[in-house]
PQR file with spaces between the fields and no chain letter, atoms N, CA, C, O and H, PARSE charges and radii, in Angstrom:
ATOM       1  N    MET     1       0.366  207.370  131.017 -0.4000 1.5000
ATOM       2  CA   MET     1       0.255  205.974  130.579 -0.0000 2.0000
ATOM       3  C    MET     1       0.522  205.875  129.078  0.5500 1.7000
ATOM       4  O    MET     1       0.019  206.681  128.295 -0.5500 1.4000
ATOM       5  N    LYS     2       1.309  204.892  128.691 -0.4000 1.5000
ATOM       6  CA   LYS     2       1.586  204.672  127.283 -0.0000 2.0000
ATOM       7  C    LYS     2       0.579  203.678  126.715  0.5500 1.7000
ATOM       8  O    LYS     2       0.300  202.640  127.315 -0.5500 1.4000
ATOM       9  H    LYS     2       1.717  204.237  129.327  0.4000 1.0000
ATOM      10  N    ARG     3       0.038  204.020  125.540 -0.4000 1.5000
ATOM      11  CA   ARG     3      -0.889  203.110  124.868 -0.0000 2.0000
ATOM      12  C    ARG     3      -0.122  202.171  123.956  0.5500 1.7000
ATOM      13  O    ARG     3       0.927  202.526  123.418 -0.5500 1.4000
ATOM      14  H    ARG     3       0.265  204.863  125.053  0.4000 1.0000
ATOM      15  N    LYS     4      -0.650  200.980  123.788 -0.4000 1.5000
ATOM      16  CA   LYS     4      -0.087  200.082  122.789 -0.0000 2.0000
ATOM      17  C    LYS     4      -0.422  200.632  121.405  0.5500 1.7000
ATOM      18  O    LYS     4      -1.475  201.244  121.227 -0.5500 1.4000
ATOM      19  H    LYS     4      -1.502  200.691  124.224  0.4000 1.0000
ATOM      20  N    PRO     5       0.450  200.426  120.428 -0.5600 1.5000
ATOM      21  CA   PRO     5       0.115  200.900  119.078  0.2800 2.0000
ATOM      22  C    PRO     5      -1.108  200.157  118.541  0.5500 1.7000
ATOM      23  O    PRO     5      -1.255  198.950  118.728 -0.5500 1.4000
ATOM      24  N    ASP     6      -1.959  200.895  117.885 -0.4000 1.5000
ATOM      25  CA   ASP     6      -3.162  200.278  117.334 -0.0000 2.0000
ATOM      26  C    ASP     6      -2.799  199.277  116.249  0.5500 1.7000
ATOM      27  O    ASP     6      -1.751  199.380  115.613 -0.5500 1.4000
ATOM      28  H    ASP     6      -1.839  201.877  117.734  0.4000 1.0000
ATOM      29  N    LEU     7      -3.672  198.319  116.053 -0.4000 1.5000
ATOM      30  CA   LEU     7      -3.469  197.322  115.000 -0.0000 2.0000
ATOM      31  C    LEU     7      -3.414  197.989  113.632  0.5500 1.7000
ATOM      32  O    LEU     7      -2.692  197.529  112.748 -0.5500 1.4000
ATOM      33  H    LEU     7      -4.524  198.235  116.570  0.4000 1.0000
ATOM      34  N    LEU     8      -4.171  199.071  113.449 -0.4000 1.5000
ATOM      35  CA   LEU     8      -4.162  199.783  112.175 -0.0000 2.0000
ATOM      36  C    LEU     8      -2.778  200.340  111.860  0.5500 1.7000
ATOM      37  O    LEU     8      -2.308  200.224  110.729 -0.5500 1.4000
ATOM      38  H    LEU     8      -4.758  199.445  114.168  0.4000 1.0000
ATOM      39  N    TRP     9      -2.120  200.946  112.853 -0.4000 1.5000
ATOM      40  CA   TRP     9      -0.787  201.488  112.609 -0.0000 2.0000
ATOM      41  C    TRP     9       0.224  200.390  112.316  0.5500 1.7000
ATOM      42  O    TRP     9       1.115  200.565  111.485 -0.5500 1.4000
ATOM      43  H    TRP     9      -2.502  201.040  113.772  0.4000 1.0000
ATOM      44  N    ILE    10       0.084  199.265  112.994 -0.4000 1.5000
ATOM      45  CA   ILE    10       0.987  198.143  112.725 -0.0000 2.0000
ATOM      46  C    ILE    10       0.818  197.666  111.285  0.5500 1.7000
ATOM      47  O    ILE    10       1.800  197.401  110.591 -0.5500 1.4000
ATOM      48  H    ILE    10      -0.640  199.123  113.669  0.4000 1.0000
ATOM      49  N    LEU    11      -0.446  197.560  110.838 -0.4000 1.5000
ATOM      50  CA   LEU    11      -0.689  197.135  109.457 -0.0000 2.0000
ATOM      51  C    LEU    11      -0.172  198.159  108.457  0.5500 1.7000
ATOM      52  O    LEU    11       0.357  197.784  107.411 -0.5500 1.4000
ATOM      53  H    LEU    11      -1.243  197.776  111.401  0.4000 1.0000
ATOM      54  N    VAL    12      -0.315  199.449  108.760 -0.4000 1.5000
ATOM      55  CA   VAL    12       0.193  200.487  107.864 -0.0000 2.0000
ATOM      56  C    VAL    12       1.708  200.392  107.733  0.5500 1.7000
ATOM      57  O    VAL    12       2.247  200.504  106.632 -0.5500 1.4000
ATOM      58  H    VAL    12      -0.745  199.754  109.610  0.4000 1.0000
ATOM      59  N    ILE    13       2.392  200.186  108.849 -0.4000 1.5000
ATOM      60  CA   ILE    13       3.862  200.088  108.819 -0.0000 2.0000
ATOM      61  C    ILE    13       4.307  198.844  108.053  0.5500 1.7000
ATOM      62  O    ILE    13       5.228  198.914  107.239 -0.5500 1.4000
ATOM      63  H    ILE    13       1.955  200.095  109.743  0.4000 1.0000
ATOM      64  N    VAL    14       3.659  197.708  108.309 -0.4000 1.5000
ATOM      65  CA   VAL    14       4.028  196.471  107.612 -0.0000 2.0000
ATOM      66  C    VAL    14       3.754  196.599  106.117  0.5500 1.7000
ATOM      67  O    VAL    14       4.567  196.164  105.302 -0.5500 1.4000
ATOM      68  H    VAL    14       2.911  197.651  108.970  0.4000 1.0000
ATOM      69  N    PHE    15       2.626  197.185  105.749 -0.4000 1.5000
ATOM      70  CA   PHE    15       2.300  197.374  104.333 -0.0000 2.0000
ATOM      71  C    PHE    15       3.298  198.306  103.663  0.5500 1.7000
ATOM      72  O    PHE    15       3.731  198.053  102.539 -0.5500 1.4000
ATOM      73  H    PHE    15       1.965  197.539  106.411  0.4000 1.0000
ATOM      74  N    GLY    16       3.663  199.380  104.348 -0.4000 1.5000
ATOM      75  CA   GLY    16       4.642  200.309  103.790 -0.0000 2.0000
ATOM      76  C    GLY    16       6.001  199.666  103.579  0.5500 1.7000
ATOM      77  O    GLY    16       6.646  199.885  102.554 -0.5500 1.4000
ATOM      78  H    GLY    16       3.311  199.585  105.261  0.4000 1.0000
ATOM      79  N    LEU    17       6.433  198.877  104.545 -0.4000 1.5000
ATOM      80  CA   LEU    17       7.705  198.168  104.376 -0.0000 2.0000
ATOM      81  C    LEU    17       7.628  197.167  103.227  0.5500 1.7000
ATOM      82  O    LEU    17       8.599  196.982  102.495 -0.5500 1.4000
ATOM      83  H    LEU    17       5.909  198.699  105.378  0.4000 1.0000
ATOM      84  N    GLY    18       6.486  196.530  103.073 -0.4000 1.5000
ATOM      85  CA   GLY    18       6.311  195.591  101.962 -0.0000 2.0000
ATOM      86  C    GLY    18       6.401  196.287  100.620  0.5500 1.7000
ATOM      87  O    GLY    18       7.017  195.767   99.689 -0.5500 1.4000
ATOM      88  H    GLY    18       5.697  196.681  103.668  0.4000 1.0000
ATOM      89  N    VAL    19       5.787  197.469  100.512 -0.4000 1.5000
ATOM      90  CA   VAL    19       5.831  198.216   99.251 -0.0000 2.0000
ATOM      91  C    VAL    19       7.256  198.648   98.934  0.5500 1.7000
ATOM      92  O    VAL    19       7.710  198.525   97.796 -0.5500 1.4000
ATOM      93  H    VAL    19       5.287  197.891  101.268  0.4000 1.0000
ATOM      94  N    VAL    20       7.962  199.155   99.945 -0.4000 1.5000
ATOM      95  CA   VAL    20       9.345  199.599   99.726 -0.0000 2.0000
ATOM      96  C    VAL    20      10.234  198.424   99.338  0.5500 1.7000
ATOM      97  O    VAL    20      11.053  198.537   98.426 -0.5500 1.4000
ATOM      98  H    VAL    20       7.593  199.255  100.869  0.4000 1.0000
ATOM      99  N    THR    21      10.074  197.291  100.032 -0.4000 1.5000
ATOM     100  CA   THR    21      10.897  196.116   99.746 -0.0000 2.0000
ATOM     101  C    THR    21      10.608  195.568   98.347  0.5500 1.7000
ATOM     102  O    THR    21      11.527  195.171   97.631 -0.5500 1.4000
ATOM     103  H    THR    21       9.409  197.199  100.773  0.4000 1.0000
ATOM     104  N    THR    22       9.337  195.549   97.962 -0.4000 1.5000
ATOM     105  CA   THR    22       8.972  195.051   96.632 -0.0000 2.0000
ATOM     106  C    THR    22       9.536  195.952   95.540  0.5500 1.7000
ATOM     107  O    THR    22      10.062  195.463   94.540 -0.5500 1.4000
ATOM     108  H    THR    22       8.590  195.872   98.543  0.4000 1.0000
ATOM     109  N    GLY    23       9.431  197.249   95.727 -0.4000 1.5000
ATOM     110  CA   GLY    23       9.982  198.168   94.739 -0.0000 2.0000
ATOM     111  C    GLY    23      11.487  198.037   94.603  0.5500 1.7000
ATOM     112  O    GLY    23      12.025  198.087   93.497 -0.5500 1.4000
ATOM     113  H    GLY    23       9.005  197.645   96.540  0.4000 1.0000
ATOM     114  N    TYR    24      12.164  197.868   95.729 -0.4000 1.5000
ATOM     115  CA   TYR    24      13.623  197.705   95.694 -0.0000 2.0000
ATOM     116  C    TYR    24      14.008  196.405   95.001  0.5500 1.7000
ATOM     117  O    TYR    24      14.938  196.381   94.195 -0.5500 1.4000
ATOM     118  H    TYR    24      11.727  197.827   96.628  0.4000 1.0000
ATOM     119  N    ALA    25      13.288  195.309   95.312 -0.4000 1.5000
ATOM     120  CA   ALA    25      13.599  194.025   94.692 -0.0000 2.0000
ATOM     121  C    ALA    25      13.319  194.057   93.195  0.5500 1.7000
ATOM     122  O    ALA    25      14.080  193.482   92.416 -0.5500 1.4000
ATOM     123  H    ALA    25      12.532  195.328   95.967  0.4000 1.0000
ATOM     124  N    GLN    26      12.249  194.714   92.781 -0.4000 1.5000
ATOM     125  CA   GLN    26      11.946  194.797   91.349 -0.0000 2.0000
ATOM     126  C    GLN    26      12.975  195.622   90.609  0.5500 1.7000
ATOM     127  O    GLN    26      13.309  195.312   89.465 -0.5500 1.4000
ATOM     128  H    GLN    26      11.631  195.181   93.414  0.4000 1.0000
ATOM     129  N    SER    27      13.488  196.673   91.244 -0.4000 1.5000
ATOM     130  CA   SER    27      14.501  197.488   90.573 -0.0000 2.0000
ATOM     131  C    SER    27      15.799  196.694   90.415  0.5500 1.7000
ATOM     132  O    SER    27      16.475  196.809   89.393 -0.5500 1.4000
ATOM     133  H    SER    27      13.217  196.924   92.174  0.4000 1.0000
ATOM     134  N    LEU    28      16.143  195.901   91.410 -0.4000 1.5000
ATOM     135  CA   LEU    28      17.338  195.066   91.281 -0.0000 2.0000
ATOM     136  C    LEU    28      17.142  194.000   90.213  0.5500 1.7000
ATOM     137  O    LEU    28      18.051  193.717   89.432 -0.5500 1.4000
ATOM     138  H    LEU    28      15.593  195.808   92.240  0.4000 1.0000
ATOM     139  N    TRP    29      15.943  193.406   90.181 -0.4000 1.5000
ATOM     140  CA   TRP    29      15.645  192.347   89.212 -0.0000 2.0000
ATOM     141  C    TRP    29      15.652  192.912   87.792  0.5500 1.7000
ATOM     142  O    TRP    29      16.134  192.254   86.870 -0.5500 1.4000
ATOM     143  H    TRP    29      15.204  193.635   90.814  0.4000 1.0000
ATOM     144  N    ALA    30      15.124  194.122   87.608 -0.4000 1.5000
ATOM     145  CA   ALA    30      15.090  194.740   86.281 -0.0000 2.0000
ATOM     146  C    ALA    30      16.508  195.043   85.803  0.5500 1.7000
ATOM     147  O    ALA    30      16.773  194.971   84.603 -0.5500 1.4000
ATOM     148  H    ALA    30      14.733  194.656   88.357  0.4000 1.0000
ATOM     149  N    ASN    31      17.412  195.376   86.698 -0.4000 1.5000
ATOM     150  CA   ASN    31      18.791  195.653   86.301 -0.0000 2.0000
ATOM     151  C    ASN    31      19.524  194.376   85.914  0.5500 1.7000
ATOM     152  O    ASN    31      20.421  194.411   85.071 -0.5500 1.4000
ATOM     153  H    ASN    31      17.197  195.435   87.673  0.4000 1.0000
ATOM     154  N    LYS    32      19.156  193.254   86.514 -0.4000 1.5000
ATOM     155  CA   LYS    32      19.869  192.018   86.238 -0.0000 2.0000
ATOM     156  C    LYS    32      19.333  191.274   85.013  0.5500 1.7000
ATOM     157  O    LYS    32      20.009  190.371   84.518 -0.5500 1.4000
ATOM     158  H    LYS    32      18.427  193.225   87.198  0.4000 1.0000
ATOM     159  N    THR    33      18.146  191.618   84.505 -0.4000 1.5000
ATOM     160  CA   THR    33      17.607  190.887   83.356 -0.0000 2.0000
ATOM     161  C    THR    33      18.370  191.193   82.085  0.5500 1.7000
ATOM     162  O    THR    33      18.317  190.404   81.141 -0.5500 1.4000
ATOM     163  H    THR    33      17.597  192.351   84.906  0.4000 1.0000
ATOM     164  N    ASN    34      19.085  192.321   82.024 -0.4000 1.5000
ATOM     165  CA   ASN    34      19.837  192.662   80.826 -0.0000 2.0000
ATOM     166  C    ASN    34      21.158  191.894   80.737  0.5500 1.7000
ATOM     167  O    ASN    34      21.758  191.827   79.664 -0.5500 1.4000
ATOM     168  H    ASN    34      19.128  192.962   82.791  0.4000 1.0000
ATOM     169  N    ALA    35      21.611  191.322   81.840 -0.4000 1.5000
ATOM     170  CA   ALA    35      22.947  190.746   81.877 -0.0000 2.0000
ATOM     171  C    ALA    35      23.075  189.387   81.181  0.5500 1.7000
ATOM     172  O    ALA    35      23.931  189.264   80.305 -0.5500 1.4000
ATOM     173  H    ALA    35      21.123  191.376   82.711  0.4000 1.0000
ATOM     174  N    PRO    36      22.283  188.359   81.510 -0.5600 1.5000
ATOM     175  CA   PRO    36      22.619  187.019   81.005  0.2800 2.0000
ATOM     176  C    PRO    36      22.093  186.741   79.598  0.5500 1.7000
ATOM     177  O    PRO    36      20.879  186.686   79.403 -0.5500 1.4000
ATOM     178  N    PRO    37      22.974  186.565   78.617 -0.5600 1.5000
ATOM     179  CA   PRO    37      22.516  186.178   77.275  0.2800 2.0000
ATOM     180  C    PRO    37      22.201  184.691   77.179  0.5500 1.7000
ATOM     181  O    PRO    37      21.575  184.270   76.206 -0.5500 1.4000
ATOM     182  N    GLN    38      22.610  183.883   78.152 -0.4000 1.5000
ATOM     183  CA   GLN    38      22.353  182.445   78.102 -0.0000 2.0000
ATOM     184  C    GLN    38      20.869  182.128   78.208  0.5500 1.7000
ATOM     185  O    GLN    38      20.419  181.108   77.685 -0.5500 1.4000
ATOM     186  H    GLN    38      23.118  184.225   78.942  0.4000 1.0000
ATOM     187  N    VAL    39      20.106  182.979   78.873 -0.4000 1.5000
ATOM     188  CA   VAL    39      18.683  182.710   79.066 -0.0000 2.0000
ATOM     189  C    VAL    39      17.958  182.710   77.722  0.5500 1.7000
ATOM     190  O    VAL    39      17.106  181.856   77.479 -0.5500 1.4000
ATOM     191  H    VAL    39      20.471  183.807   79.298  0.4000 1.0000
ATOM     192  N    THR    40      18.290  183.659   76.850 -0.4000 1.5000
ATOM     193  CA   THR    40      17.623  183.719   75.559 -0.0000 2.0000
ATOM     194  C    THR    40      18.044  182.533   74.682  0.5500 1.7000
ATOM     195  O    THR    40      17.250  182.049   73.875 -0.5500 1.4000
ATOM     196  H    THR    40      18.983  184.353   77.047  0.4000 1.0000
ATOM     197  N    GLN    41      19.264  182.074   74.835 -0.4000 1.5000
ATOM     198  CA   GLN    41      19.711  180.937   74.045 -0.0000 2.0000
ATOM     199  C    GLN    41      19.019  179.651   74.491  0.5500 1.7000
ATOM     200  O    GLN    41      18.802  178.757   73.673 -0.5500 1.4000
ATOM     201  H    GLN    41      19.908  182.467   75.490  0.4000 1.0000
ATOM     202  N    GLN    42      18.669  179.542   75.772 -0.4000 1.5000
ATOM     203  CA   GLN    42      17.976  178.343   76.242 -0.0000 2.0000
ATOM     204  C    GLN    42      16.512  178.340   75.816  0.5500 1.7000
ATOM     205  O    GLN    42      15.922  177.269   75.669 -0.5500 1.4000
ATOM     206  H    GLN    42      18.845  180.269   76.437  0.4000 1.0000
ATOM     207  N    ILE    43      15.921  179.497   75.619 -0.4000 1.5000
ATOM     208  CA   ILE    43      14.515  179.568   75.248 -0.0000 2.0000
ATOM     209  C    ILE    43      14.329  179.275   73.752  0.5500 1.7000
ATOM     210  O    ILE    43      13.299  178.724   73.360 -0.5500 1.4000
ATOM     211  H    ILE    43      16.400  180.366   75.739  0.4000 1.0000
ATOM     212  N    GLN    44      15.292  179.629   72.926 -0.4000 1.5000
ATOM     213  CA   GLN    44      15.137  179.505   71.483 -0.0000 2.0000
ATOM     214  C    GLN    44      14.889  178.093   70.968  0.5500 1.7000
ATOM     215  O    GLN    44      14.091  177.953   70.041 -0.5500 1.4000
ATOM     216  H    GLN    44      16.128  180.076   73.244  0.4000 1.0000
ATOM     217  N    PRO    45      15.514  177.020   71.499 -0.5600 1.5000
ATOM     218  CA   PRO    45      15.254  175.677   70.922  0.2800 2.0000
ATOM     219  C    PRO    45      13.806  175.212   71.073  0.5500 1.7000
ATOM     220  O    PRO    45      13.413  174.260   70.400 -0.5500 1.4000
ATOM     221  N    PHE    46      12.999  175.840   71.923 -0.4000 1.5000
ATOM     222  CA   PHE    46      11.624  175.379   72.094 -0.0000 2.0000
ATOM     223  C    PHE    46      10.688  175.921   71.028  0.5500 1.7000
ATOM     224  O    PHE    46       9.519  175.537   70.986 -0.5500 1.4000
ATOM     225  H    PHE    46      13.318  176.614   72.470  0.4000 1.0000
ATOM     226  N    LYS    47      11.179  176.814   70.158 -0.4000 1.5000
ATOM     227  CA   LYS    47      10.326  177.342   69.089 -0.0000 2.0000
ATOM     228  C    LYS    47      10.103  176.267   68.028  0.5500 1.7000
ATOM     229  O    LYS    47      10.977  175.442   67.759 -0.5500 1.4000
ATOM     230  H    LYS    47      12.129  177.125   70.192  0.4000 1.0000
ATOM     231  N    ARG    48       8.907  176.300   67.431 -0.4000 1.5000
ATOM     232  CA   ARG    48       8.615  175.321   66.382 -0.0000 2.0000
ATOM     233  C    ARG    48       8.444  176.014   65.068  0.5500 1.7000
ATOM     234  O    ARG    48       8.191  175.363   64.055 -0.5500 1.4000
ATOM     235  H    ARG    48       8.198  176.970   67.650  0.4000 1.0000
């Protein structure tokens, strides 16, 4: 007889996928923050 996977294992797998996905998205985001110089130019006029 095959058992259904426990809820604990399902949560472990979902949490692990979340950690991997978050790390991958942050690495992509960190690589793209160096590219646009327009963002810094838009922030500067708000200084007093």
